[in-house]
C-alpha positions as CSV (number, residue, x, y, z in Angstrom):
1,M,0.0,0.0,0.0
2,A,1.3,3.5,-0.8
3,E,2.8,5.5,2.0
4,R,0.4,8.1,3.2
5,L,1.1,11.7,4.4
6,R,-1.3,13.8,6.4
7,Y,-1.2,17.5,5.9
8,K,-3.2,20.4,7.2
9,G,-3.6,23.6,5.3
10,P,-6.0,26.5,4.6
11,G,-9.2,25.5,2.9
12,F,-10.9,27.5,0.2
13,R,-13.3,29.3,2.5
14,G,-11.1,29.8,5.5
15,F,-11.5,26.5,7.3
16,H,-8.7,24.0,7.6
17,F,-8.7,20.9,5.3
18,M,-7.3,17.6,6.6
19,A,-6.7,14.7,4.3
20,E,-4.5,11.7,3.7
21,I,-2.4,11.9,0.5
22,A,-1.0,8.8,-1.2
23,V,1.3,9.5,-4.1
24,T,3.7,7.4,-6.1
25,S,6.6,8.9,-7.9
26,M,8.0,7.6,-11.2
27,T,11.6,7.8,-10.0
28,G,13.4,5.1,-8.1
29,F,16.1,2.4,-8.0
30,A,16.4,-1.1,-6.5
31,R,18.7,-4.1,-6.7
32,A,18.2,-7.8,-5.9
33,E,20.9,-10.5,-5.9
34,G,20.9,-14.3,-5.9
35,R,22.8,-17.4,-6.8
36,V,21.8,-20.4,-8.9
37,E,23.4,-23.9,-8.4
38,A,23.8,-25.2,-12.0
39,L,26.5,-26.3,-14.4
40,P,28.2,-24.0,-13.8
41,A,26.9,-22.2,-10.8
42,F,26.5,-18.5,-11.2
43,A,25.7,-15.4,-9.1
44,F,23.3,-12.8,-10.5
45,A,21.9,-9.4,-9.8
46,W,18.9,-7.6,-11.1
47,E,18.9,-3.8,-11.2
48,A,15.7,-1.9,-11.6
49,K,15.4,1.8,-12.1
50,S,12.8,4.2,-13.4
51,V,12.4,7.8,-14.4
52,N,9.5,10.0,-15.6
53,G,7.6,9.0,-18.7
54,K,4.2,9.8,-20.2
55,N,3.4,6.1,-20.6
56,L,4.9,2.9,-19.4
57,E,8.1,1.9,-21.3
58,V,10.1,-1.1,-20.2
59,R,13.7,-1.6,-21.4
60,L,15.3,-4.9,-20.6
61,R,18.8,-6.1,-20.9
62,V,19.8,-9.7,-20.2
63,P,23.0,-11.6,-21.1
64,P,23.1,-14.1,-24.0
65,G,21.5,-17.4,-23.0
66,F,18.9,-15.8,-20.8
67,D,16.3,-14.8,-23.4
68,S,13.7,-17.1,-21.8
69,V,13.2,-14.7,-18.9
70,E,12.7,-11.6,-21.1
71,L,8.9,-12.0,-21.8
72,P,7.9,-12.8,-18.2
73,A,10.1,-10.0,-16.9
74,R,8.4,-7.5,-19.1
75,Q,5.0,-8.8,-18.0
76,A,6.0,-8.5,-14.4
77,A,7.0,-4.9,-14.9
78,A,3.7,-4.1,-16.7
79,E,1.7,-5.7,-13.9
80,T,3.6,-3.6,-11.3
81,F,3.7,-0.1,-12.9
82,S,1.4,2.0,-15.0
83,R,3.7,4.9,-16.0
84,G,7.4,5.7,-16.2
85,S,10.4,4.6,-18.2
86,V,11.5,1.4,-16.4
87,N,15.0,-0.1,-17.0
88,L,15.7,-3.7,-16.0
89,S,19.1,-5.3,-16.3
90,L,20.3,-8.7,-15.4
91,Q,24.0,-9.2,-14.5
92,V,25.4,-12.7,-14.4
93,V,28.8,-13.9,-13.0
94,T,29.7,-17.5,-13.6
95,E,31.5,-19.2,-10.8
96,G,34.3,-21.6,-11.7
97,G,33.5,-21.5,-15.4
98,T,36.1,-22.2,-18.0
99,N,37.8,-19.7,-20.2
100,H,37.5,-21.7,-23.4
101,S,36.0,-19.9,-26.3
102,A,35.4,-22.8,-28.6
103,I,31.9,-23.9,-29.4
104,D,31.1,-27.6,-29.5
105,E,28.6,-28.1,-32.3
106,A,27.2,-31.2,-30.7
107,V,26.5,-29.1,-27.6
108,L,24.9,-26.4,-29.7
109,D,22.7,-28.9,-31.5
110,Q,21.6,-30.2,-28.1
111,L,20.7,-26.7,-26.9
112,I,18.8,-26.0,-30.0
113,A,16.7,-29.1,-29.6
114,L,16.1,-28.3,-25.9
115,A,15.1,-24.8,-26.7
116,G,12.6,-26.0,-29.3
117,K,11.0,-28.5,-26.9
118,R,10.6,-25.9,-24.2
119,A,9.1,-23.3,-26.5
120,A,6.6,-25.8,-27.8
121,S,5.7,-26.8,-24.2
122,L,5.1,-23.2,-23.3
123,G,2.7,-22.6,-26.2
124,P,2.2,-19.6,-28.4
125,G,3.4,-16.2,-27.3
126,V,6.9,-17.4,-26.3
127,G,9.4,-16.8,-29.1
128,P,12.2,-19.2,-29.8
129,A,15.6,-18.7,-28.2
130,S,18.0,-16.6,-30.2
131,L,21.0,-18.4,-31.9
132,D,23.4,-15.9,-30.4
133,G,22.1,-16.8,-26.9
134,L,22.4,-20.5,-27.5
135,M,25.9,-20.2,-28.9
136,A,26.9,-18.2,-25.8
137,M,25.5,-21.1,-23.6
138,A,27.4,-23.6,-25.7
139,Q,30.7,-21.7,-25.5
140,G,33.3,-23.7,-23.5
141,R,30.9,-26.3,-22.3
142,T,30.7,-30.1,-22.7
143,A,27.6,-32.1,-23.3
144,Q,27.5,-33.1,-19.6
145,E,27.3,-29.5,-18.5
146,I,24.2,-28.7,-20.5
147,P,21.2,-28.3,-18.2
148,D,18.0,-30.2,-19.0
149,A,14.6,-28.5,-19.3
150,A,13.9,-28.9,-15.6
151,A,17.1,-27.2,-14.7
152,L,16.4,-24.4,-17.0
153,A,13.0,-24.0,-15.6
154,A,14.4,-23.9,-12.1
155,R,17.0,-21.4,-13.2
156,D,14.4,-19.1,-14.7
157,A,12.1,-19.4,-11.7
158,A,14.9,-18.3,-9.4
159,L,15.7,-15.4,-11.6
160,L,12.1,-14.2,-11.9
161,A,11.6,-14.6,-8.1
162,S,14.6,-12.3,-7.6
163,L,13.2,-9.9,-10.2
164,K,9.9,-9.6,-8.2
165,R,12.0,-8.6,-5.2
166,A,13.7,-6.0,-7.3
167,L,10.4,-4.7,-8.6
168,A,9.0,-4.6,-5.0
169,G,12.1,-2.6,-4.0
170,L,11.6,-0.2,-6.9
171,T,7.9,0.2,-5.9
172,A,9.0,1.0,-2.3
173,A,11.5,3.6,-3.6
174,R,8.9,5.2,-5.8
175,R,6.5,5.5,-3.0
176,Q,9.1,6.9,-0.7
177,E,9.9,9.6,-3.2
178,G,6.1,10.1,-3.7
179,A,5.7,10.8,0.0
180,K,8.1,13.7,-0.4
181,L,6.3,14.9,-3.5
182,A,2.9,14.7,-1.6
183,S,4.1,17.3,0.9
184,V,5.2,19.7,-1.8
185,I,2.1,19.2,-3.9
186,G,-0.1,19.6,-0.9
187,S,1.5,22.9,0.0
188,H,1.0,24.2,-3.6
189,I,-2.7,23.2,-3.4
190,D,-3.0,25.0,-0.1
191,T,-1.4,28.1,-1.6
192,I,-3.8,28.0,-4.5
193,A,-6.7,27.7,-2.1
194,A,-5.5,30.6,0.1
195,L,-5.0,32.9,-2.9
196,C,-8.5,32.1,-4.2
197,A,-9.9,33.0,-0.7
198,E,-8.1,36.3,-0.9
199,A,-9.4,36.9,-4.4
200,R,-13.0,36.1,-3.2
201,A,-12.6,38.7,-0.5
202,L,-11.6,41.3,-3.0
203,A,-14.3,40.4,-5.5
204,A,-16.8,42.2,-3.4
205,T,-14.9,45.5,-4.0
206,Q,-14.9,45.1,-7.8
207,P,-18.1,47.0,-8.5
208,E,-17.0,50.0,-6.4
209,A,-13.6,50.0,-8.1
210,L,-15.3,49.9,-11.5
211,K,-17.7,52.7,-10.6
212,A,-14.9,54.9,-9.4
213,R,-12.9,54.2,-12.6
214,L,-15.9,55.0,-14.7
215,L,-16.6,58.3,-12.8
216,Q,-12.9,59.3,-13.3
217,Q,-13.1,58.6,-17.0
218,V,-16.3,60.6,-17.4
219,Q,-14.8,63.5,-15.5
220,E,-11.7,63.4,-17.7
221,M,-13.9,63.5,-20.8
222,A,-16.4,66.1,-19.5
223,G,-15.0,68.9,-21.6
224,A,-15.1,66.9,-24.8
225,V,-18.4,65.1,-24.7
226,P,-21.8,65.9,-23.1
227,A,-22.2,64.8,-19.5
228,L,-23.8,61.3,-18.9
229,S,-27.0,61.1,-17.0
230,A,-27.1,59.3,-13.7
231,E,-29.2,56.6,-15.2
232,R,-26.7,56.1,-18.0
233,M,-23.9,56.0,-15.5
234,A,-25.7,53.3,-13.5
235,Q,-26.3,51.2,-16.7
236,E,-22.6,51.4,-17.7
237,A,-21.5,50.5,-14.2
238,V,-23.8,47.4,-14.2
239,L,-22.4,46.3,-17.6
240,L,-18.8,46.6,-16.4
241,A,-19.6,44.9,-13.2
242,V,-21.1,41.9,-15.0
243,K,-18.1,41.6,-17.3
244,A,-15.7,41.8,-14.4
245,D,-17.5,39.3,-12.1
246,I,-15.0,36.7,-11.1
247,R,-17.2,34.6,-8.8
248,E,-17.8,32.0,-11.5
249,E,-14.0,31.5,-12.0
250,L,-13.5,31.3,-8.2
251,D,-16.3,28.7,-7.9
252,R,-14.6,26.6,-10.6
253,L,-11.2,27.0,-8.9
254,A,-12.7,25.8,-5.6
255,A,-14.1,22.7,-7.4
256,H,-10.6,22.1,-9.0
257,V,-9.0,22.3,-5.5
258,G,-11.4,19.8,-4.1
259,Q,-10.9,17.5,-7.1
260,A,-7.1,17.7,-6.8
261,R,-7.2,16.7,-3.1
262,E,-9.6,13.9,-3.8
263,L,-7.4,12.5,-6.6
264,L,-4.3,12.6,-4.3
265,S,-6.1,10.9,-1.4
266,K,-7.2,7.9,-3.4
267,G,-3.8,6.3,-3.6
268,E,-4.2,5.5,-7.3
269,P,-2.1,6.6,-10.3
270,C,-3.4,10.1,-11.0
271,G,-0.6,11.9,-12.8
272,R,-2.4,12.3,-16.1
273,R,-5.6,13.6,-14.5
274,L,-3.7,16.0,-12.3
275,D,-1.9,17.3,-15.4
276,F,-5.2,18.0,-17.1
277,L,-6.5,19.6,-14.0
278,S,-3.5,21.9,-13.8
279,Q,-4.5,23.2,-17.3
280,E,-8.0,23.9,-16.0
281,F,-6.5,25.8,-13.0
282,N,-4.4,27.9,-15.4
283,R,-7.4,28.7,-17.7
284,E,-9.4,30.1,-14.7
285,A,-6.4,32.0,-13.4
286,N,-5.9,33.7,-16.8
287,T,-9.6,34.7,-17.0
288,L,-9.4,36.1,-13.4
289,C,-6.4,38.2,-14.4
290,S,-8.2,39.5,-17.5
291,K,-11.3,40.5,-15.6
292,S,-9.4,42.2,-12.8
293,A,-10.2,45.9,-12.2
294,D,-8.0,46.2,-9.2
295,V,-4.2,46.2,-8.8
296,A,-4.4,44.0,-5.7
297,L,-6.6,41.5,-7.4
298,T,-4.2,41.4,-10.4
299,R,-1.3,40.7,-8.0
300,I,-3.3,37.8,-6.5
301,G,-4.0,36.5,-10.0
302,L,-0.3,36.5,-11.0
303,A,0.7,34.8,-7.7
304,L,-2.0,32.2,-8.4
305,K,-0.5,31.5,-11.9
306,T,2.9,31.1,-10.3
307,A,1.5,28.6,-7.7
308,I,-0.3,26.7,-10.5
309,D,2.9,26.5,-12.6
310,Q,4.8,25.1,-9.5
311,F,2.0,22.6,-8.9
312,R,2.1,21.4,-12.6
313,E,5.9,21.1,-12.5
314,Q,5.7,18.7,-9.5
315,I,2.9,16.5,-10.8
316,Q,5.0,15.7,-13.8
317,N,6.8,13.3,-11.4
318,I,3.7,11.4,-10.3
319,E,2.7,8.0,-11.7
């Protein structure tokens, strides 16, 4: 289960909001080691690391002769993660092996036959072993050293069990990094909510500011055009007030704040949805700035855009 972080920050309407946040990052590293008793025995290590990515991309590197673990390794990664660029590499060190480079053709023929039987038993979806891999296995070996199908199956089972430990370690590392991100993202959401609350307080003064501006403009033009009647002044003030009303934008921003907190608290992959939500945040902030008739409100709008940009930058790291 994802690590959870509790935070407390200002709510949209002045109360304090308390929630649990569960976030998984796309960045992490893990390593798992093991040893297989075979002819010859060998030690191995899986390294698993991941970085940000729009979708899930699995890159796998295994030594020649270990192609049979490639497909199940990719499947295991796909079942574990939903986003990120995941790199898996298998390192093998043979213990007590020979240094002969010659390839015994009889041994190679035996390996080819064995690979064919195993591929047939596994059914469709499992490709044949590569010739390069089989030649690498045959290099410097005798017929007595070639493992049978049961030995190969046991070898692969040990390798895949170790891979699962590496993937579990990578998951833990991504969640640990996600817990740190949750604190930062939560603070950005609190900042957005607080700025929206300030903007709502100033919204009530918008009509008066617009009226004062209109009166000033009329006075400046009094010598050039006929004076406007009180009724006409009132009509113009109402039209300007309607155009500059930011309550609808503030209501939508409030809804976006609530949705962001809800997505973070579910403990599910939400990076894509939060990225889309950040675009909606930015759209409302732009409209708020364009409607502003007050310097203080404009400053709040600009600060809001900055907080939204910081929020969007951090969520690029979320699975």
